mmCIF file of the N, C-alpha and C atoms, coordinates in Angstrom:
data_MODEL
# 
_entry.id   MODEL 
# 
loop_
_atom_site.group_PDB 
_atom_site.id 
_atom_site.type_symbol 
_atom_site.label_atom_id 
_atom_site.label_alt_id 
_atom_site.label_comp_id 
_atom_site.label_asym_id 
_atom_site.label_entity_id 
_atom_site.label_seq_id 
_atom_site.pdbx_PDB_ins_code 
_atom_site.Cartn_x 
_atom_site.Cartn_y 
_atom_site.Cartn_z 
_atom_site.occupancy 
_atom_site.B_iso_or_equiv 
_atom_site.pdbx_formal_charge 
_atom_site.auth_seq_id 
_atom_site.auth_comp_id 
_atom_site.auth_asym_id 
_atom_site.auth_atom_id 
_atom_site.pdbx_PDB_model_num 
ATOM 1   N N  . MET A 1 1  ? 0.894  -1.088 0.006   1.00 0.00 ? 1  MET A N  1 
ATOM 2   C CA . MET A 1 1  ? 0.046  -0.246 -0.185  1.00 0.00 ? 1  MET A CA 1 
ATOM 3   C C  . MET A 1 1  ? 0.524  1.259  -0.091  1.00 0.00 ? 1  MET A C  1 
ATOM 4   N N  . ALA A 1 2  ? 1.848  0.911  0.921   1.00 0.00 ? 2  ALA A N  1 
ATOM 5   C CA . ALA A 1 2  ? 2.836  2.189  0.768   1.00 0.00 ? 2  ALA A CA 1 
ATOM 6   C C  . ALA A 1 2  ? 3.426  2.785  -0.563  1.00 0.00 ? 2  ALA A C  1 
ATOM 7   N N  . GLY A 1 3  ? 3.920  1.755  -1.273  1.00 0.00 ? 3  GLY A N  1 
ATOM 8   C CA . GLY A 1 3  ? 4.340  1.547  -2.439  1.00 0.00 ? 3  GLY A CA 1 
ATOM 9   C C  . GLY A 1 3  ? 3.728  2.393  -3.709  1.00 0.00 ? 3  GLY A C  1 
ATOM 10  N N  . GLN A 1 4  ? 2.387  1.961  -3.330  1.00 0.00 ? 4  GLN A N  1 
ATOM 11  C CA . GLN A 1 4  ? 1.216  2.579  -4.173  1.00 0.00 ? 4  GLN A CA 1 
ATOM 12  C C  . GLN A 1 4  ? 1.068  4.046  -3.904  1.00 0.00 ? 4  GLN A C  1 
ATOM 13  N N  . TRP A 1 5  ? 0.910  4.421  -2.779  1.00 0.00 ? 5  TRP A N  1 
ATOM 14  C CA . TRP A 1 5  ? 1.064  5.940  -2.434  1.00 0.00 ? 5  TRP A CA 1 
ATOM 15  C C  . TRP A 1 5  ? 2.286  6.476  -2.864  1.00 0.00 ? 5  TRP A C  1 
ATOM 16  N N  . ALA A 1 6  ? 3.523  5.863  -2.689  1.00 0.00 ? 6  ALA A N  1 
ATOM 17  C CA . ALA A 1 6  ? 4.585  6.541  -3.162  1.00 0.00 ? 6  ALA A CA 1 
ATOM 18  C C  . ALA A 1 6  ? 4.551  6.928  -4.526  1.00 0.00 ? 6  ALA A C  1 
ATOM 19  N N  . LEU A 1 7  ? 4.112  5.909  -5.420  1.00 0.00 ? 7  LEU A N  1 
ATOM 20  C CA . LEU A 1 7  ? 4.223  5.981  -6.849  1.00 0.00 ? 7  LEU A CA 1 
ATOM 21  C C  . LEU A 1 7  ? 3.361  7.129  -7.711  1.00 0.00 ? 7  LEU A C  1 
ATOM 22  N N  . ASN A 1 8  ? 1.838  7.122  -6.455  1.00 0.00 ? 8  ASN A N  1 
ATOM 23  C CA . ASN A 1 8  ? 0.764  8.209  -7.086  1.00 0.00 ? 8  ASN A CA 1 
ATOM 24  C C  . ASN A 1 8  ? 1.536  9.641  -6.622  1.00 0.00 ? 8  ASN A C  1 
ATOM 25  N N  . MET A 1 9  ? 2.328  9.792  -5.705  1.00 0.00 ? 9  MET A N  1 
ATOM 26  C CA . MET A 1 9  ? 2.939  10.813 -5.215  1.00 0.00 ? 9  MET A CA 1 
ATOM 27  C C  . MET A 1 9  ? 3.810  11.350 -6.155  1.00 0.00 ? 9  MET A C  1 
ATOM 28  N N  . LEU A 1 10 ? 4.706  10.416 -6.960  1.00 0.00 ? 10 LEU A N  1 
ATOM 29  C CA . LEU A 1 10 ? 5.832  10.862 -7.722  1.00 0.00 ? 10 LEU A CA 1 
ATOM 30  C C  . LEU A 1 10 ? 4.956  10.972 -9.210  1.00 0.00 ? 10 LEU A C  1 
ATOM 31  N N  . LEU A 1 11 ? 3.941  10.129 -9.395  1.00 0.00 ? 11 LEU A N  1 
ATOM 32  C CA . LEU A 1 11 ? 3.479  10.921 -10.614 1.00 0.00 ? 11 LEU A CA 1 
ATOM 33  C C  . LEU A 1 11 ? 2.579  12.210 -10.411 1.00 0.00 ? 11 LEU A C  1 
ATOM 34  N N  . VAL A 1 12 ? 2.015  12.311 -9.560  1.00 0.00 ? 12 VAL A N  1 
ATOM 35  C CA . VAL A 1 12 ? 1.378  13.919 -9.332  1.00 0.00 ? 12 VAL A CA 1 
ATOM 36  C C  . VAL A 1 12 ? 2.598  14.761 -9.148  1.00 0.00 ? 12 VAL A C  1 
ATOM 37  N N  . ALA A 1 13 ? 3.595  14.718 -8.991  1.00 0.00 ? 13 ALA A N  1 
ATOM 38  C CA . ALA A 1 13 ? 4.827  15.602 -8.380  1.00 0.00 ? 13 ALA A CA 1 
ATOM 39  C C  . ALA A 1 13 ? 5.506  15.945 -9.981  1.00 0.00 ? 13 ALA A C  1 
ATOM 40  N N  . ILE A 1 14 ? 5.739  14.866 -11.029 1.00 0.00 ? 14 ILE A N  1 
ATOM 41  C CA . ILE A 1 14 ? 6.389  14.879 -12.171 1.00 0.00 ? 14 ILE A CA 1 
ATOM 42  C C  . ILE A 1 14 ? 5.098  15.582 -12.856 1.00 0.00 ? 14 ILE A C  1 
ATOM 43  N N  . ILE A 1 15 ? 3.627  15.564 -12.999 1.00 0.00 ? 15 ILE A N  1 
ATOM 44  C CA . ILE A 1 15 ? 2.531  15.626 -13.912 1.00 0.00 ? 15 ILE A CA 1 
ATOM 45  C C  . ILE A 1 15 ? 2.480  17.127 -13.456 1.00 0.00 ? 15 ILE A C  1 
ATOM 46  N N  . GLY A 1 16 ? 2.420  17.551 -12.409 1.00 0.00 ? 16 GLY A N  1 
ATOM 47  C CA . GLY A 1 16 ? 1.918  18.986 -11.727 1.00 0.00 ? 16 GLY A CA 1 
ATOM 48  C C  . GLY A 1 16 ? 3.378  20.047 -12.163 1.00 0.00 ? 16 GLY A C  1 
ATOM 49  N N  . PHE A 1 17 ? 4.436  19.326 -11.788 1.00 0.00 ? 17 PHE A N  1 
ATOM 50  C CA . PHE A 1 17 ? 5.710  19.916 -12.554 1.00 0.00 ? 17 PHE A CA 1 
ATOM 51  C C  . PHE A 1 17 ? 5.972  20.727 -13.859 1.00 0.00 ? 17 PHE A C  1 
ATOM 52  N N  . GLY A 1 18 ? 5.315  19.300 -14.514 1.00 0.00 ? 18 GLY A N  1 
ATOM 53  C CA . GLY A 1 18 ? 5.434  19.735 -15.840 1.00 0.00 ? 18 GLY A CA 1 
ATOM 54  C C  . GLY A 1 18 ? 4.268  20.408 -16.485 1.00 0.00 ? 18 GLY A C  1 
ATOM 55  N N  . THR A 1 19 ? 3.341  20.572 -15.972 1.00 0.00 ? 19 THR A N  1 
ATOM 56  C CA . THR A 1 19 ? 1.972  21.449 -16.044 1.00 0.00 ? 19 THR A CA 1 
ATOM 57  C C  . THR A 1 19 ? 2.111  22.908 -15.767 1.00 0.00 ? 19 THR A C  1 
ATOM 58  N N  . CYS A 1 20 ? 3.184  23.244 -14.551 1.00 0.00 ? 20 CYS A N  1 
ATOM 59  C CA . CYS A 1 20 ? 3.331  24.238 -14.152 1.00 0.00 ? 20 CYS A CA 1 
ATOM 60  C C  . CYS A 1 20 ? 4.486  24.829 -15.226 1.00 0.00 ? 20 CYS A C  1 
ATOM 61  N N  . LEU A 1 21 ? 5.268  24.081 -15.442 1.00 0.00 ? 21 LEU A N  1 
ATOM 62  C CA . LEU A 1 21 ? 6.479  24.636 -16.354 1.00 0.00 ? 21 LEU A CA 1 
ATOM 63  C C  . LEU A 1 21 ? 5.766  25.058 -17.927 1.00 0.00 ? 21 LEU A C  1 
ATOM 64  N N  . GLY A 1 22 ? 5.158  23.871 -18.185 1.00 0.00 ? 22 GLY A N  1 
ATOM 65  C CA . GLY A 1 22 ? 4.350  24.511 -19.575 1.00 0.00 ? 22 GLY A CA 1 
ATOM 66  C C  . GLY A 1 22 ? 3.565  25.656 -19.668 1.00 0.00 ? 22 GLY A C  1 
ATOM 67  N N  . GLY A 1 23 ? 2.676  25.844 -18.363 1.00 0.00 ? 23 GLY A N  1 
ATOM 68  C CA . GLY A 1 23 ? 1.751  26.931 -18.261 1.00 0.00 ? 23 GLY A CA 1 
ATOM 69  C C  . GLY A 1 23 ? 2.781  28.690 -18.372 1.00 0.00 ? 23 GLY A C  1 
ATOM 70  N N  . GLY A 1 24 ? 3.713  28.276 -17.270 1.00 0.00 ? 24 GLY A N  1 
ATOM 71  C CA . GLY A 1 24 ? 4.634  29.338 -17.620 1.00 0.00 ? 24 GLY A CA 1 
ATOM 72  C C  . GLY A 1 24 ? 5.212  29.870 -18.883 1.00 0.00 ? 24 GLY A C  1 
ATOM 73  N N  . ALA A 1 25 ? 5.631  28.849 -19.699 1.00 0.00 ? 25 ALA A N  1 
ATOM 74  C CA . ALA A 1 25 ? 6.209  29.046 -20.875 1.00 0.00 ? 25 ALA A CA 1 
ATOM 75  C C  . ALA A 1 25 ? 4.945  29.317 -21.781 1.00 0.00 ? 25 ALA A C  1 
ATOM 76  N N  . LEU A 1 26 ? 4.029  28.972 -21.567 1.00 0.00 ? 26 LEU A N  1 
ATOM 77  C CA . LEU A 1 26 ? 2.453  29.621 -22.889 1.00 0.00 ? 26 LEU A CA 1 
ATOM 78  C C  . LEU A 1 26 ? 2.506  30.938 -22.032 1.00 0.00 ? 26 LEU A C  1 
ATOM 79  N N  . MET A 1 27 ? 2.634  31.165 -21.123 1.00 0.00 ? 27 MET A N  1 
ATOM 80  C CA . MET A 1 27 ? 2.186  32.660 -20.430 1.00 0.00 ? 27 MET A CA 1 
ATOM 81  C C  . MET A 1 27 ? 3.038  33.538 -21.183 1.00 0.00 ? 27 MET A C  1 
ATOM 82  N N  . GLU A 1 28 ? 4.540  33.056 -21.162 1.00 0.00 ? 28 GLU A N  1 
ATOM 83  C CA . GLU A 1 28 ? 5.561  34.020 -21.120 1.00 0.00 ? 28 GLU A CA 1 
ATOM 84  C C  . GLU A 1 28 ? 5.409  34.430 -22.705 1.00 0.00 ? 28 GLU A C  1 
ATOM 85  N N  . ARG A 1 29 ? 5.209  33.153 -23.677 1.00 0.00 ? 29 ARG A N  1 
ATOM 86  C CA . ARG A 1 29 ? 5.183  33.615 -25.278 1.00 0.00 ? 29 ARG A CA 1 
ATOM 87  C C  . ARG A 1 29 ? 3.751  34.285 -25.201 1.00 0.00 ? 29 ARG A C  1 
ATOM 88  N N  . ILE A 1 30 ? 2.617  34.064 -24.608 1.00 0.00 ? 30 ILE A N  1 
ATOM 89  C CA . ILE A 1 30 ? 1.392  35.184 -25.065 1.00 0.00 ? 30 ILE A CA 1 
ATOM 90  C C  . ILE A 1 30 ? 1.788  36.479 -24.614 1.00 0.00 ? 30 ILE A C  1 
ATOM 91  N N  . THR A 1 31 ? 2.604  36.729 -23.751 1.00 0.00 ? 31 THR A N  1 
ATOM 92  C CA . THR A 1 31 ? 2.913  37.905 -22.813 1.00 0.00 ? 31 THR A CA 1 
ATOM 93  C C  . THR A 1 31 ? 3.873  38.713 -24.264 1.00 0.00 ? 31 THR A C  1 
ATOM 94  N N  . GLN A 1 32 ? 4.982  38.027 -24.608 1.00 0.00 ? 32 GLN A N  1 
ATOM 95  C CA . GLN A 1 32 ? 5.698  38.348 -25.535 1.00 0.00 ? 32 GLN A CA 1 
ATOM 96  C C  . GLN A 1 32 ? 5.146  38.595 -26.950 1.00 0.00 ? 32 GLN A C  1 
ATOM 97  N N  . ASP A 1 33 ? 4.455  37.952 -27.175 1.00 0.00 ? 33 ASP A N  1 
ATOM 98  C CA . ASP A 1 33 ? 3.586  38.148 -28.396 1.00 0.00 ? 33 ASP A CA 1 
ATOM 99  C C  . ASP A 1 33 ? 2.560  39.453 -28.223 1.00 0.00 ? 33 ASP A C  1 
ATOM 100 N N  . ASN A 1 34 ? 1.820  39.703 -27.427 1.00 0.00 ? 34 ASN A N  1 
ATOM 101 C CA . ASN A 1 34 ? 1.094  40.669 -27.131 1.00 0.00 ? 34 ASN A CA 1 
ATOM 102 C C  . ASN A 1 34 ? 1.811  42.096 -27.251 1.00 0.00 ? 34 ASN A C  1 
ATOM 103 N N  . ARG A 1 35 ? 3.225  41.965 -26.531 1.00 0.00 ? 35 ARG A N  1 
ATOM 104 C CA . ARG A 1 35 ? 4.139  42.990 -26.447 1.00 0.00 ? 35 ARG A CA 1 
ATOM 105 C C  . ARG A 1 35 ? 4.718  43.378 -28.132 1.00 0.00 ? 35 ARG A C  1 
ATOM 106 N N  . ASN A 1 36 ? 4.660  42.345 -28.542 1.00 0.00 ? 36 ASN A N  1 
ATOM 107 C CA . ASN A 1 36 ? 5.338  42.726 -30.105 1.00 0.00 ? 36 ASN A CA 1 
ATOM 108 C C  . ASN A 1 36 ? 3.971  43.327 -30.800 1.00 0.00 ? 36 ASN A C  1 
ATOM 109 N N  . MET A 1 37 ? 2.900  42.881 -30.626 1.00 0.00 ? 37 MET A N  1 
ATOM 110 C CA . MET A 1 37 ? 1.505  43.229 -31.419 1.00 0.00 ? 37 MET A CA 1 
ATOM 111 C C  . MET A 1 37 ? 1.582  45.023 -31.246 1.00 0.00 ? 37 MET A C  1 
ATOM 112 N N  . PHE A 1 38 ? 1.544  45.188 -30.083 1.00 0.00 ? 38 PHE A N  1 
ATOM 113 C CA . PHE A 1 38 ? 0.921  46.340 -29.323 1.00 0.00 ? 38 PHE A CA 1 
ATOM 114 C C  . PHE A 1 38 ? 2.237  47.526 -29.215 1.00 0.00 ? 38 PHE A C  1 
ATOM 115 N N  . ALA A 1 39 ? 2.937  47.037 -29.106 1.00 0.00 ? 39 ALA A N  1 
ATOM 116 C CA . ALA A 1 39 ? 4.623  48.120 -28.771 1.00 0.00 ? 39 ALA A CA 1 
ATOM 117 C C  . ALA A 1 39 ? 5.577  47.355 -29.821 1.00 0.00 ? 39 ALA A C  1 
ATOM 118 N N  . PRO A 1 40 ? 5.570  47.249 -31.118 1.00 0.00 ? 40 PRO A N  1 
ATOM 119 C CA . PRO A 1 40 ? 6.413  46.802 -32.136 1.00 0.00 ? 40 PRO A CA 1 
ATOM 120 C C  . PRO A 1 40 ? 7.765  47.316 -31.675 1.00 0.00 ? 40 PRO A C  1 
ATOM 121 N N  . GLU A 1 41 ? 7.882  48.694 -31.687 1.00 0.00 ? 41 GLU A N  1 
ATOM 122 C CA . GLU A 1 41 ? 9.352  49.613 -31.657 1.00 0.00 ? 41 GLU A CA 1 
ATOM 123 C C  . GLU A 1 41 ? 9.996  49.352 -30.028 1.00 0.00 ? 41 GLU A C  1 
ATOM 124 N N  . GLN A 1 42 ? 9.351  48.467 -29.329 1.00 0.00 ? 42 GLN A N  1 
ATOM 125 C CA . GLN A 1 42 ? 10.047 47.694 -28.004 1.00 0.00 ? 42 GLN A CA 1 
ATOM 126 C C  . GLN A 1 42 ? 10.187 46.388 -28.286 1.00 0.00 ? 42 GLN A C  1 
ATOM 127 N N  . ALA A 1 43 ? 9.896  45.667 -29.104 1.00 0.00 ? 43 ALA A N  1 
ATOM 128 C CA . ALA A 1 43 ? 10.138 44.371 -29.489 1.00 0.00 ? 43 ALA A CA 1 
ATOM 129 C C  . ALA A 1 43 ? 11.915 44.314 -29.483 1.00 0.00 ? 43 ALA A C  1 
ATOM 130 N N  . PRO A 1 44 ? 12.116 43.201 -28.865 1.00 0.00 ? 44 PRO A N  1 
ATOM 131 C CA . PRO A 1 44 ? 13.642 43.050 -28.930 1.00 0.00 ? 44 PRO A CA 1 
ATOM 132 C C  . PRO A 1 44 ? 14.204 42.381 -30.228 1.00 0.00 ? 44 PRO A C  1 
# 
């Protein structure tokens, strides 16, 4: 029973961490696209 609990916690951690990183990367991309669209002179 403890092994299943540990495995479930590991899967939750991996999926949660990947979701967090993916969401952050997506938000950064959206923010940069909006900055480029509304203020092209400030685009890098």
